[in-house]
NULUMBA-480552 format. One record per residue: residue number from 1; x, y, z of N, C-alpha, C, O, CB in turn; residue in three letters. Coordinates in pm, whole numbers. Glycine has a CB too. Layout:
N
NUM|X|Y|Z|X|Y|Z|X|Y|Z|X|Y|Z|X|Y|Z|ALA
...
***
This chain:
156
1|85|-118|0|0|0|0|89|124|0|182|135|81|-97|0|123|MET
2|61|216|-90|140|337|-102|84|445|-9|-36|450|18|141|387|-248|LYS
3|174|531|40|131|637|130|101|765|52|148|785|-59|239|664|236|SER
4|21|849|114|-12|978|52|113|1064|40|126|1139|-57|-120|1051|134|ILE
5|203|1056|136|327|1135|129|406|1100|3|458|1188|-66|414|1112|254|ASP
6|415|971|-26|486|929|-147|413|976|-272|475|1014|-371|502|775|-150|LYS
7|278|972|-268|205|1015|-385|219|1164|-409|228|1208|-524|59|978|-371|TYR
8|221|1244|-303|237|1389|-321|370|1416|-391|376|1499|-483|232|1463|-183|VAL
9|476|1349|-351|606|1366|-418|598|1320|-564|648|1388|-654|717|1286|-343|LYS
10|535|1207|-587|518|1156|-723|438|1255|-806|472|1282|-921|449|1018|-721|TYR
11|331|1307|-749|244|1403|-818|323|1527|-861|314|1570|-975|126|1443|-727|LEU
12|399|1582|-769|476|1703|-799|584|1673|-902|603|1750|-997|539|1761|-671|ILE
13|655|1562|-884|768|1530|-972|727|1482|-1110|797|1510|-1208|853|1425|-906|ASP
14|616|1410|-1120|583|1341|-1245|456|1388|-1316|438|1362|-1435|570|1197|-1217|ASN
15|369|1456|-1245|242|1493|-1305|226|1645|-1313|204|1698|-1422|126|1433|-1224|ILE
16|238|1713|-1204|211|1857|-1203|327|1942|-1253|306|2041|-1323|176|1899|-1064|GLU
17|449|1904|-1219|564|1976|-1272|585|2114|-1213|532|2147|-1108|551|1988|-1418|GLY
18|663|2193|-1284|706|2325|-1237|611|2437|-1274|490|2418|-1286|840|2355|-1290|GLY
19|670|2553|-1290|594|2676|-1314|540|2682|-1456|612|2657|-1552|682|2798|-1287|TYR
20|411|2715|-1468|349|2741|-1598|248|2855|-1583|193|2878|-1476|279|2613|-1654|VAL
21|227|2925|-1692|127|3031|-1693|54|3024|-1827|73|3108|-1915|192|3172|-1672|ASN
22|-30|2922|-1840|-106|2897|-1962|-229|2988|-1964|-316|2976|-1879|-148|2747|-1971|ASP
23|-237|3080|-2060|-351|3171|-2065|-485|3101|-2090|-591|3159|-2066|-329|3273|-2172|PRO
24|-482|2976|-2137|-605|2900|-2161|-649|2818|-2040|-759|2764|-2039|-586|2809|-2279|ASN
25|-564|2809|-1939|-595|2731|-1820|-672|2818|-1721|-623|2924|-1680|-466|2674|-1754|ASP
26|-794|2776|-1682|-872|2857|-1589|-804|2878|-1454|-835|2972|-1381|-1007|2793|-1567|PRO
27|-709|2788|-1419|-635|2805|-1294|-533|2918|-1301|-487|2968|-1199|-565|2676|-1258|GLY
28|-500|2956|-1424|-402|3063|-1442|-262|3016|-1407|-224|2901|-1432|-437|3183|-1357|GLY
29|-187|3106|-1351|-49|3079|-1313|-45|2963|-1213|-119|2965|-1114|18|3207|-1253|GLU
30|39|2863|-1238|51|2749|-1146|197|2707|-1131|280|2729|-1219|-32|2630|-1196|THR
31|225|2647|-1018|354|2583|-994|327|2462|-907|259|2472|-805|457|2682|-927|LYS
32|382|2350|-946|360|2221|-877|211|2188|-869|169|2111|-783|420|2225|-735|TYR
33|131|2247|-958|-12|2223|-959|-91|2315|-867|-214|2307|-862|-39|2083|-922|GLY
34|-24|2400|-793|-89|2497|-705|-120|2620|-789|-30|2679|-848|0|2533|-580|ILE
35|-248|2659|-796|-287|2767|-887|-307|2901|-817|-341|2909|-699|-414|2729|-959|SER
36|-284|3004|-894|-308|3141|-848|-458|3161|-820|-495|3235|-729|-258|3245|-953|LYS
37|-542|3097|-898|-687|3109|-876|-726|3057|-739|-808|3118|-670|-765|3034|-985|ARG
38|-668|2946|-699|-699|2888|-568|-630|2962|-454|-681|2967|-342|-660|2741|-565|ALA
39|-513|3020|-483|-434|3089|-381|-392|3226|-434|-275|3247|-466|-309|3005|-342|TYR
40|-487|3320|-442|-459|3450|-503|-352|3532|-432|-289|3618|-494|-584|3528|-510|PRO
41|-330|3509|-304|-231|3587|-229|-95|3519|-220|-5|3569|-152|-282|3615|-91|ASN
42|-80|3407|-286|45|3331|-281|134|3369|-399|86|3384|-512|17|3179|-281|LEU
43|261|3386|-372|359|3413|-478|389|3280|-548|480|3207|-508|491|3479|-421|ASP
44|313|3250|-651|320|3120|-718|458|3097|-778|514|2989|-764|212|3111|-827|ILE
45|513|3196|-844|642|3180|-910|751|3135|-812|839|3058|-848|684|3311|-977|ARG
46|744|3184|-687|847|3152|-588|805|3045|-487|873|3025|-386|885|3276|-514|ASN
47|695|2977|-514|649|2868|-429|756|2759|-425|808|2719|-529|514|2810|-479|LEU
48|787|2711|-305|887|2604|-294|818|2467|-297|698|2455|-274|969|2620|-164|THR
49|898|2368|-325|852|2229|-327|790|2193|-192|681|2136|-185|968|2132|-361|TYR
50|861|2227|-84|813|2195|51|682|2265|82|594|2206|145|918|2232|154|ASP
51|667|2390|40|542|2462|62|427|2396|-14|316|2386|38|557|2609|19|GLU
52|454|2351|-134|351|2281|-213|308|2153|-143|189|2123|-138|404|2250|-355|ALA
53|404|2079|-90|369|1956|-17|277|1986|101|177|1916|122|495|1885|33|GLU
54|310|2089|177|228|2127|293|87|2164|249|-11|2121|310|294|2244|371|VAL
55|76|2245|143|-55|2286|92|-136|2165|51|-254|2155|85|-40|2383|-27|ILE
56|-76|2073|-21|-149|1954|-66|-200|1872|52|-317|1835|56|-60|1868|-154|TYR
57|-113|1844|147|-155|1759|260|-258|1829|348|-352|1766|396|-33|1720|344|LEU
58|-241|1958|369|-332|2034|456|-464|2066|387|-571|2040|442|-265|2164|501|ARG
59|-458|2123|266|-576|2181|203|-648|2088|105|-764|2113|72|-538|2304|131|ASP
60|-583|1984|60|-646|1895|-37|-672|1756|21|-755|1682|-31|-559|1883|-161|TYR
61|-603|1721|127|-615|1585|181|-683|1586|318|-792|1531|334|-476|1519|191|TYR
62|-620|1646|416|-671|1642|553|-796|1725|573|-889|1681|641|-566|1688|648|SER
63|-801|1843|516|-913|1935|537|-1048|1872|501|-1149|1902|564|-893|2062|455|LYS
64|-1049|1785|402|-1174|1724|355|-1189|1579|398|-1278|1508|349|-1181|1733|204|TYR
65|-1104|1534|490|-1109|1398|545|-1091|1290|440|-1141|1178|456|-1241|1378|615|ASN
66|-1021|1321|335|-995|1221|231|-914|1105|289|-923|993|238|-919|1284|112|ILE
67|-837|1130|393|-758|1024|456|-847|916|516|-799|806|546|-668|1083|566|GLN
68|-975|944|535|-1067|843|590|-1115|743|484|-1173|640|519|-1186|912|653|ASN
69|-1092|774|358|-1129|679|253|-1029|563|251|-911|583|280|-1134|748|115|LEU
70|-1075|443|217|-981|331|210|-888|345|89|-921|410|-10|-1058|198|202|PRO
71|-772|283|101|-678|276|-10|-740|191|-121|-801|89|-89|-540|217|35|TYR
72|-728|225|-246|-654|334|-309|-737|460|-331|-691|556|-392|-600|287|-440|PRO
73|-862|460|-279|-948|577|-300|-891|702|-234|-909|812|-286|-1087|549|-247|TYR
74|-824|687|-121|-768|805|-56|-673|877|-152|-673|1000|-159|-695|767|75|ASN
75|-594|803|-224|-499|863|-319|-571|908|-446|-543|1016|-497|-386|762|-353|ILE
76|-662|828|-497|-731|861|-622|-822|983|-609|-824|1067|-698|-813|742|-668|SER
77|-896|992|-499|-984|1107|-479|-899|1232|-452|-934|1341|-497|-1083|1081|-361|VAL
78|-790|1216|-379|-696|1328|-361|-646|1376|-497|-647|1497|-524|-577|1286|-271|PHE
79|-604|1284|-582|-553|1321|-714|-660|1395|-794|-631|1497|-857|-508|1195|-791|ASP
80|-782|1346|-791|-891|1412|-862|-915|1551|-802|-943|1646|-875|-1021|1327|-855|HIS
81|-903|1563|-671|-920|1692|-605|-816|1793|-646|-847|1912|-661|-915|1674|-457|GLY
82|-694|1749|-666|-589|1838|-714|-623|1885|-855|-602|2001|-888|-450|1766|-713|VAL
83|-676|1796|-936|-706|1826|-1076|-835|1907|-1093|-844|1991|-1182|-717|1697|-1154|ASN
84|-935|1882|-1008|-1067|1942|-1029|-1124|2016|-908|-1231|2077|-918|-1163|1836|-1069|SER
85|-1055|2011|-797|-1105|2069|-672|-1155|1959|-579|-1222|1866|-624|-1218|2170|-700|GLY
86|-1121|1967|-450|-1158|1860|-355|-1307|1833|-345|-1348|1717|-343|-1106|1895|-220|PRO
87|-1390|1937|-340|-1535|1914|-327|-1589|1846|-453|-1671|1754|-444|-1609|2048|-302|ILE
88|-1543|1890|-569|-1583|1825|-694|-1547|1678|-692|-1627|1593|-730|-1517|1894|-815|THR
89|-1425|1648|-646|-1378|1509|-643|-1460|1424|-546|-1493|1309|-577|-1231|1504|-603|ALA
90|-1491|1479|-430|-1568|1404|-331|-1710|1380|-382|-1762|1269|-372|-1571|1480|-196|ILE
91|-1773|1483|-437|-1907|1466|-491|-1908|1366|-607|-2003|1289|-623|-1964|1600|-539|LYS
92|-1802|1367|-685|-1792|1275|-797|-1787|1130|-748|-1862|1046|-798|-1667|1307|-881|PHE
93|-1701|1100|-651|-1693|962|-602|-1825|923|-535|-1865|807|-542|-1575|946|-504|VAL
94|-1890|1017|-469|-2019|987|-407|-2123|950|-513|-2201|856|-493|-2068|1106|-325|GLN
95|-2126|1021|-624|-2219|986|-732|-2184|849|-790|-2273|771|-823|-2217|1094|-844|ARG
96|-2056|821|-803|-2013|690|-858|-2065|575|-773|-2112|475|-826|-1859|683|-866|CYS
97|-2057|590|-641|-2096|479|-554|-2244|481|-518|-2293|389|-452|-2015|483|-427|VAL
98|-2317|585|-561|-2461|588|-543|-2510|642|-411|-2611|594|-358|-2514|454|-561|GLY
99|-2440|740|-357|-2487|803|-234|-2505|952|-258|-2466|1004|-362|-2388|778|-117|THR
100|-2565|1018|-162|-2590|1162|-173|-2457|1235|-195|-2360|1214|-123|-2661|1216|-44|LYS
101|-2455|1323|-297|-2331|1395|-327|-2329|1528|-254|-2352|1634|-312|-2316|1417|-480|ASP
102|-2299|1519|-124|-2297|1637|-38|-2157|1693|-17|-2141|1797|47|-2358|1603|95|ASP
103|-2055|1626|-70|-1918|1674|-56|-1856|1648|80|-1750|1702|112|-1914|1819|-84|GLY
104|-1923|1567|160|-1873|1535|294|-1845|1386|302|-1933|1304|275|-1975|1578|405|ILE
105|-1724|1351|338|-1688|1209|351|-1733|1162|489|-1673|1195|591|-1533|1186|331|ILE
106|-1839|1084|489|-1894|1029|613|-1900|878|605|-1850|819|510|-2033|1086|640|GLY
107|-1959|816|706|-1962|670|715|-2027|601|594|-1981|496|551|-2034|629|839|PRO
108|-2134|660|541|-2201|598|428|-2113|600|304|-2103|500|232|-2334|669|399|ASN
109|-2049|712|278|-1958|722|163|-1845|619|178|-1813|548|83|-1899|865|151|THR
110|-1787|612|295|-1676|518|320|-1722|374|299|-1653|295|236|-1619|537|464|ILE
111|-1838|340|353|-1892|204|340|-1913|167|193|-1875|58|150|-2025|190|417|ARG
112|-1972|258|117|-2001|228|-23|-1875|224|-109|-1865|144|-202|-2097|331|-79|LEU
113|-1780|310|-78|-1653|310|-153|-1581|176|-135|-1521|125|-230|-1562|426|-106|VAL
114|-1588|121|-15|-1518|-7|12|-1560|-118|-84|-1481|-207|-115|-1545|-51|156|ARG
115|-1684|-113|-131|-1732|-222|-217|-1745|-181|-364|-1803|-255|-444|-1866|-271|-166|SER
116|-1690|-65|-400|-1700|-19|-539|-1570|-47|-612|-1462|-21|-558|-1734|132|-544|PHE
117|-1579|-98|-731|-1463|-132|-812|-1384|-6|-849|-1436|84|-916|-1506|-208|-940|ASP
118|-1261|-1|-805|-1176|116|-828|-1155|142|-977|-1150|258|-1019|-1041|96|-761|HIS
119|-1145|38|-1057|-1128|58|-1201|-1251|123|-1264|-1238|202|-1358|-1099|-76|-1270|ASN
120|-1370|92|-1214|-1491|158|-1263|-1490|306|-1225|-1533|392|-1302|-1617|88|-1207|LEU
121|-1441|335|-1105|-1428|475|-1063|-1336|550|-1160|-1368|661|-1202|-1372|484|-918|TYR
122|-1223|491|-1195|-1130|556|-1289|-1192|570|-1427|-1172|671|-1494|-998|478|-1298|LEU
123|-1267|468|-1471|-1336|478|-1600|-1438|591|-1598|-1454|663|-1697|-1405|343|-1635|ALA
124|-1508|608|-1486|-1602|718|-1474|-1531|853|-1477|-1587|951|-1525|-1683|704|-1345|ASP
125|-1408|858|-1426|-1332|983|-1435|-1301|1017|-1581|-1305|1133|-1620|-1201|973|-1355|ARG
126|-1271|916|-1661|-1248|941|-1804|-1376|999|-1865|-1370|1098|-1938|-1206|810|-1879|VAL
127|-1490|938|-1836|-1618|989|-1888|-1640|1134|-1843|-1687|1217|-1921|-1736|900|-1840|LYS
128|-1606|1164|-1719|-1619|1300|-1667|-1531|1397|-1747|-1577|1503|-1789|-1582|1305|-1517|TYR
129|-1407|1360|-1767|-1315|1447|-1841|-1365|1472|-1983|-1360|1585|-2033|-1174|1386|-1844|TYR
130|-1414|1367|-2048|-1463|1380|-2185|-1582|1477|-2190|-1601|1545|-2291|-1505|1241|-2241|VAL
131|-1660|1484|-2085|-1777|1572|-2083|-1742|1720|-2067|-1827|1806|-2089|-1870|1531|-1971|SER
132|-1619|1751|-2030|-1580|1890|-2007|-1553|1963|-2138|-1502|1905|-2234|-1455|1896|-1918|LEU
133|-1589|2090|-2141|-1578|2168|-2265|-1434|2186|-2312|-1411|2206|-2432|-1641|2303|-2247|SER
134|-1338|2180|-2223|-1198|2199|-2264|-1123|2066|-2277|-1000|2063|-2273|-1126|2289|-2165|ASN
135|-1198|1956|-2292|-1134|1826|-2312|-1045|1826|-2436|-938|1765|-2437|-1239|1715|-2323|PHE
136|-1090|1893|-2542|-1012|1896|-2666|-872|1952|-2642|-778|1913|-2711|-1085|1980|-2773|TYR
137|-858|2042|-2546|-728|2105|-2520|-645|2028|-2416|-524|2012|-2433|-749|2248|-2472|ARG
138|-710|1980|-2310|-637|1921|-2197|-664|1773|-2176|-599|1710|-2093|-672|1994|-2072|TYR
139|-758|1716|-2251|-802|1578|-2227|-692|1475|-2233|-688|1383|-2151|-905|1543|-2325|GLY
140|-604|1489|-2328|-495|1391|-2341|-411|1386|-2212|-374|1279|-2165|-405|1427|-2461|ARG
141|-383|1503|-2157|-307|1510|-2033|-384|1454|-1914|-326|1389|-1827|-267|1653|-2004|GLY
142|-515|1479|-1911|-597|1428|-1801|-602|1275|-1803|-593|1211|-1699|-738|1485|-1809|TRP
143|-616|1218|-1921|-620|1072|-1931|-482|1014|-1899|-471|911|-1832|-666|1027|-2074|VAL
144|-377|1080|-1946|-241|1037|-1912|-223|1037|-1761|-159|948|-1705|-135|1128|-1979|LYS
145|-278|1137|-1695|-270|1147|-1549|-327|1021|-1483|-271|971|-1385|-346|1273|-1500|ARG
146|-439|971|-1536|-499|849|-1479|-409|728|-1500|-399|643|-1412|-636|823|-1542|LEU
147|-344|720|-1615|-249|611|-1637|-132|622|-1539|-86|521|-1485|-196|613|-1783|PHE
148|-86|743|-1515|24|763|-1420|-20|727|-1278|58|671|-1201|74|908|-1425|GLN
149|-142|759|-1244|-196|724|-1114|-198|572|-1098|-154|519|-996|-337|782|-1096|LEU
150|-249|502|-1200|-252|356|-1197|-110|299|-1184|-85|206|-1108|-320|300|-1324|GLN
151|-18|357|-1260|121|312|-1253|176|327|-1112|241|235|-1061|209|391|-1353|GLU
152|151|440|-1047|196|462|-911|135|359|-816|205|301|-734|162|603|-866|PHE
153|5|337|-828|-65|247|-736|-20|103|-750|-27|26|-654|-214|255|-759|LEU
154|28|64|-868|66|-74|-892|216|-99|-895|260|-212|-916|7|-119|-1020|HIS
155|293|6|-875|439|-9|-871|481|-73|-740|424|-46|-635|509|127|-889|LYS
156|581|-157|-747|631|-224|-624|695|-128|-530|741|-168|-423|730|-334|-657|ASP
***
């Protein structure tokens, strides 16, 4: 079982990367996947690796109780939260497993996630990405991200 700490490092090193300022990206200026839109008062260009790790663990993982989800959902929902926002990711997994999509990870969500096929959850994420209006621009990268997530989860 892989830890969230290892995944955050993998995410920064292999998926999110360094500084970018894509005018077509609604997140705007980003570094290590941390966006100016989400953190308007943060100096994104000078964000350090360690600061990004702290933000991810505090604001994307612990704050929303994603750590209460069983493995590998804790990592997968976290990853989706980084890509689409934590509440969006939580509501998405709740819809997948057939419970109320209130954005709160509670006992019912945890119980249903335990018996839901993780591969079906990832397939539903592909369907979600395809439904987005900017899939034509970013879709290839989003699907690649899911392959990288699977690779991380299955690596020895």
